[in-house]
Structure formats: structure tokens, C-alpha cells
C-alpha positions in Angstrom: -4.0 5.2 -19.1 -5.7 7.9 -17.0 -8.8 5.8 -17.1 -7.2 3.5 -14.5 -6.5 6.4 -12.1 -8.4 5.9 -8.8 -10.7 3.4 -10.3 -9.7 0.1 -8.7 -10.0 0.1 -4.9 -6.6 -0.7 -3.4 -7.9 -3.7 -1.5 -9.0 -5.2 -4.8 -5.5 -4.4 -6.3 -4.0 -6.3 -3.3 -6.2 -9.3 -3.9 -5.3 -9.3 -7.6 -1.6 -9.2 -6.9 -2.0 -11.8 -4.2 -3.8 -14.1 -6.6 -1.1 -13.5 -9.3 1.6 -14.3 -6.8 -0.2 -17.6 -5.9 -0.6 -18.4 -9.5 3.1 -17.8 -10.2 4.1 -19.9 -7.3 1.9 -22.8 -8.5 3.0 -22.5 -12.2 6.7 -21.9 -11.5 7.7 -24.2 -8.7 11.3 -24.1 -10.0 11.4 -20.5 -8.7 10.7 -21.8 -5.2 13.1 -21.6 -2.3 13.4 -22.9 1.2 13.3 -20.5 4.2 13.2 -22.2 7.6 11.8 -19.1 9.3 8.8 -18.8 7.0 6.4 -19.9 9.7 7.5 -17.0 11.9 8.5 -14.3 9.4 5.5 -14.6 7.0 2.8 -13.9 9.5 4.9 -11.4 11.4 5.4 -9.3 8.3 1.7 -9.6 7.4 0.5 -8.7 10.8 2.8 -5.8 10.9 1.3 -4.7 7.5 -2.3 -5.0 8.9 -1.5 -3.0 11.9 0.2 -0.2 9.9 -2.7 0.0 7.6 -5.3 0.0 10.4 -3.3 2.8 12.1 -3.7 4.8 9.0 -7.4 4.1 8.8 -7.9 5.1 12.5 -6.1 8.4 12.0 -8.4 9.2 9.0 -11.5 8.2 11.0 -10.5 10.3 14.0 -10.0 13.3 11.7 -13.3 12.7 10.2 -12.1 12.4 6.7 -12.7 9.8 4.0 -10.8 6.5 3.8 -12.0 5.8 0.3 -8.9 6.6 -1.9 -11.0 6.7 -5.0 -12.5 10.0 -3.9 -9.7 12.2 -2.6 -11.7 15.3 -3.3 -13.8 14.4 -0.4 -11.0 14.7 2.1 -11.9 17.2 4.6 -8.6 17.6 6.4 -4.9 16.9 5.9 -3.9 14.2 8.3 -0.3 14.6 9.4 -0.2 13.0 12.8 0.4 9.5 14.2 1.5 7.0 11.5 1.3 9.8 8.9 4.5 11.2 10.4 6.3 8.1 9.1 4.6 7.7 5.7 2.3 9.7 3.6 0.6 6.4 2.6 0.6 4.0 5.6 -2.3 2.1 4.3 -0.5 1.3 1.1 2.7 0.5 3.1 0.6 -1.9 5.1 -0.8 -3.5 2.0 2.7 -4.0 0.7 3.8 -5.6 3.9 0.8 -8.0 3.7 1.8 -8.9 0.2 5.5 -9.4 1.3 4.4 -11.7 4.1 2.3 -13.7 1.5 5.3 -13.8 -0.8 7.5 -15.1 2.1 4.8 -17.7 2.8 4.7 -18.8 -0.8 8.6 -19.1 -0.8 8.7 -18.3 -4.5 11.1 -15.7 -6.1 8.7 -15.2 -9.1 5.9 -14.3 -6.6 8.1 -11.8 -4.7 8.9 -10.1 -8.1 5.4 -8.9 -8.2 5.9 -6.6 -5.2 7.7 -3.9 -7.3 4.8 -4.2 -9.8 2.4 -3.4 -6.9 4.5 -0.3 -6.0 4.8 1.0 -9.5 1.1 0.5 -10.1 0.1 2.2 -6.8 2.4 5.1 -7.4 1.2 5.7 -11.0 -2.5 5.0 -10.7 -3.3 5.7 -7.1 -0.8 7.8 -5.2 0.1 10.4 -7.9 -3.5 11.2 -8.6 -4.3 11.4 -4.9 -1.4 13.8 -4.5 -2.7 16.0 -7.3 -5.9 16.4 -5.4 -4.1 17.1 -2.2 -2.1 19.9 -3.8 -5.2 21.4 -5.2 -7.1 21.1 -1.9 -4.5 21.9 0.7 -1.9 23.8 -1.3 1.2 24.9 0.6 0.3 22.8 3.7 0.5 19.7 1.6 3.7 20.8 -0.1 5.3 21.2 3.3 4.1 17.8 4.4 5.3 16.3 1.2 8.8 17.7 1.9 8.8 16.4 5.5 7.5 12.9 5.0 8.3 10.3 2.5 5.8 8.8 0.1 6.3 5.2 1.3 8.7 5.1 4.3 
């Protein structure tokens, strides 16, 4: 299973999960539900996700480090300021919020059940391998950061 580690760009993973969510909503209409606030909640959650992810990207850019999570060994600095004081993975939290907004828009329980699948996949094949590289590259500084800030939120 290590062959999947850091191979699929997270944006592609989001698109795959979003497509699967749509497919489930279309094929399992019985799992649908009505939520009168959908027109407000779905875009609000998705927009919050986009903002959270972009804040993470901006912090990486301002620190002059790579935003490509497939090459964590190219990180030149440990970013611990801004949104990284709230989450060690704000871009992934943002993606999860975007998918949550999409799930609310679809109003389908089966679709929403893919959200934990996304988290589990990201933890196993993206975040844990990234953390291994951060431990190797930044040592004790990363261990201290890890103790102070949660992986997701």
C-alpha cells in the first residue's frame, strides 16, 4: 500500500471523492434528505473551506516553501504561524469543508458517508508520510509543533 503514499495530488483526491459523492446521490436517491437551509449552508461551508485552504497556501508561499504535498522533502521551512497555529493541515481541512459543503448541497446521507473515507485516506496516504518527512527534516522542532497543534483541528 505504500505505493499510494504521496502519489495522488490531494486536489485530484477531492475531485474523485466529489465524483463518488455525486454518483452515490444519483444512484441512491432513497438516502436523500431535505434540508431547508441547504442554499445557505452548503455554499457557506464550501467557501469557508476554500478560504481555510488558501490561507494555508499563502502561509507556505510567504515562507518560500513548496505547496506540493507530493514532495515534502522539498520543504525549506517549518511553517507554524497563521492558520498553522490552528491546524497542521489547513489545506486538507479546507478540502474536507469543501466536500462537506458539496455533501450538504447533494442532501444525501450516502454521499456524506464518504467524508470519513476522505479523512482516513488522507491520514494514511498523505499526512502520515508527510509527517515522516517533517520529523526527518525538522526533528525536535516538528515534534514540539506536533504536540502543540492538532493534525486536523
